[in-house]
N, C-alpha and C positions, 0 to 999 in steps of 0.2 A: 786551923784548917786543919781536918780529918787524915788521918793516913790513907792510903791507897795499896792495896795487895791486890796482885795480880796474878791467877789461878789458873793453871792447865788442868785439863780433865777433871772439871768441875763439877758435873754432875752425877757421880757416883764415889764411894768409897772413898779413898783418904783426901780426894780432892772437894769432896763435898762436905767432910768431917772439917776440913780446914775453912770452907767457906764459911760454914758455922761459925767455927772458932774465932775468925777473923771479924764477923759481924759483931759478934757479942764484944769484942773489944772496941766497937765504935770505927773501926776500918770500913772504907769505900770499897768497893770491888770492883774489878776487871774479872769476869767470868768466861772462860773461853773452854767450848765443848761441841761434840758432833751433834748430840741429839737435842735438840730445838724444844721441843715439848718439855724435857726434863728442865733444859734451861731456862724458860719461862718460868714455869712453877718454881723452881728454887730461888729464882731470881725476886720473886712476888711475895714469898715468905719471909727473905730475910728485908726486904724494905719493909714489908707490915711489921715485921716483929721488932727490929732493932732501926727503924727508922735511918737507915743509911742508902746513899747510891749506890746503884748496881749499874755496870755498863756490862751489856750480853754481847759476845761475841760468838755466833754459831759458825764452826770455823774446825777442820782438821789440819792438825800442827804439821800434817806431812805435806800440805799444799804449799809449796815455797813462794809460790807469787802471790797466793790469796791471804796466806797469813801475814805477809810481809806487807800487804797493801791494808788491808785492816788495820794494822797497828799503826802503822806510818800515818795514816789519816785520821786517828783520834785526834778529839780537840785535844790541844795544847795540855790544859788541866788535868788533861787524864794520863798525861804523859809522865806526871809528877809521881811515878810511882816509887813506893818505898822498899818494899817487899815482893819477890818473884818467887812463886815455888811452882819450880817446873816438875809438875805431877804426871802428865799424860806419859802413860807408859803401856807396855802389855807385853804379855807372852804367847807364841803361837807355838802347839805343837809341844810335844815330850818325845822327841825321835834320837835313834842314834844317828851321828852324820850322813852313813851311807844311804839312809832311808829319809831324810829330811826334803820336806818341802819348800822349794826353791821361793814359791810367793808367800811362805809365811817369814824365810828368811827377812825378804824384803820388805814386809811390813814393818816387823821387828827394830831393823836398823833404821827405816824411815820414821819411825815413831819414837824410839827410844832414844836415837842419836841426832839423825838430822832434823827433827822435828823440834827436839831441845835446843840444838842449834840456833835455828831461824829466829825463835823467842826470843832467845838470849841476846842474840845481834842486835835485834831493835832494842830490846828494853834496856841493857845495858850500857848502850849509847846514851840513852836518857839519863841514867845513874852518872854517868862519869860526866856529862854536862853539869848536874847535881852538888857532882863530887860526894854524894852519898849513897847508899842501897844495901839490901841484903838480896842474895840470891841463895834458894835453898833449893837443892835438885835432890829429887824422890831416887836414890840409887837402890842397892836389893845385897842382900847378903850374896847374891849370885854375883855380884860385883866384886866380893871379896875372894871368892873360890867357885871350884867350877865343879858340878854334880854331875851324874852321868844322866845322859839324853838333854841335858841343859845348853850344850855347844854354844850354839850362836846366842840365844838369850843372854847367857852368862858373858857371852864376849860383848854385848851391848852396854852393859851393865857394867863392866869393865872399862868400856870404854867413856861411860857416863863418870867412874872414878878417877882415869885420869884426867877429863874434863875440870873435875873439881878444882886439881891441883892447878890445871893450867890455867884456869879462870882468876884464881885465887892471888896467882902471881901476876897475871897481867894486870888486875884491876887494882892490886895492892896501892899502888902510887895514888890512886882517887878515892882511898876510903873505903871502897865495898866490902862489903863482908862475902863469904861465901861460904855456905855448909852444905855437908854431904849428909842427908837421913838415909841409912839404910837397913830397911825393914828385914826382919826373918818371915815366919809365916802368919801372914793377915788374911783374917778370912773376911774378902768384899768379892768381886763379882770378876777376881783374877783368875782364879782357876776355872771357872766358867766359860772365861773369854780362850784361856789355854785350851779348853777341852771341847771348844766350840760347840757351847751350849747343853753342853754333857751334864746336866747337872748331878747324876749320880756319881758319875766319874769325879766330879769335883767337890763333891760333898765326903768322897773318901778320903782326899787328902790331910784333912783336920781329923778324920774318925780318932776317937781314944784319947785326944789330948785338947787343950785350951787354948785355941791361938791367939794373938793378939786381934784387936778390932780395930779400926779406922780413926776411932777416937784417939786410942793410944798414940797413934802414930801423929793426930794432930796436935795433941796434948806435947809431944817433943819438939814440935815444929813451933810451935808458940812461946816454949822454954826457951831455943834458943834465938829467938826473933825477941823476944823481951829480954835480952842480957844489955849492960850498957854499955855506951857506943864504945868503950875501950875493949870488950871481951867480945871473941868471936869462937864459936863451938865449930872448930874446922869439922869433923866427921864423929857421927856417932852409929853405932850400931846397936837395932834394937831386937830382940828377940824374944819368943814367948818362953817361960819358965819350961819348960818339956821339950825346947828345941837346943840340941848344944853347936851346931852347924849346919851347912846346908842340907847334911843328908841325913844325920844322926837325930830322932826324937824319940821320947819317952811317952809310948801310947799305954792306956790302962786297958 
């Protein structure tokens, strides 16, 4: 039987690239995303191109009751998830702490931390029953260091970094792998979302340098997932060549 990968935030950026990559490898997919039309289009494309099965879940990972319900009511064969990619995440705003928007803070905390936990709780339970599985959490350079005006976003990704370590300890007796993938600058919808649709400001983030693209991260995720059973890549930090850390880049 083909393996199954569950991907959150599946209709754009890293999530979408992962969906294509895993489909190319013959995985059946559970795709979770908020935007129904994009979800329908992606699922149809993947099914036709790769002859795989796709289970679509139109949901927001922040909605604890709904996301728990839709996962727990999946048919039994769809609960045999081999790989979970916790990709859903975002940043809102880029303000100093005294000028921060508390609604933005709630959105980041609810998505990046709590949403990841809601999905992981359900899926890790299935993996524990089967004594196998691999959880890949998408973090960030912002989870390794803090940069100016990144305050709450950096805090959420530091929390994900801690959760990676905690999950790895808790799930070790059950043979479940946990990998952290921490990208630097990746040109996706990330900056457009951060700046709330201001495409001009978002574009300036990448001026004068060549950032990573979503497929670079999907390739890294496939690399860690495809290692032999006795090998786990605990933590991977991936930067464009033009970036040294969270705040220092080389712009031509």
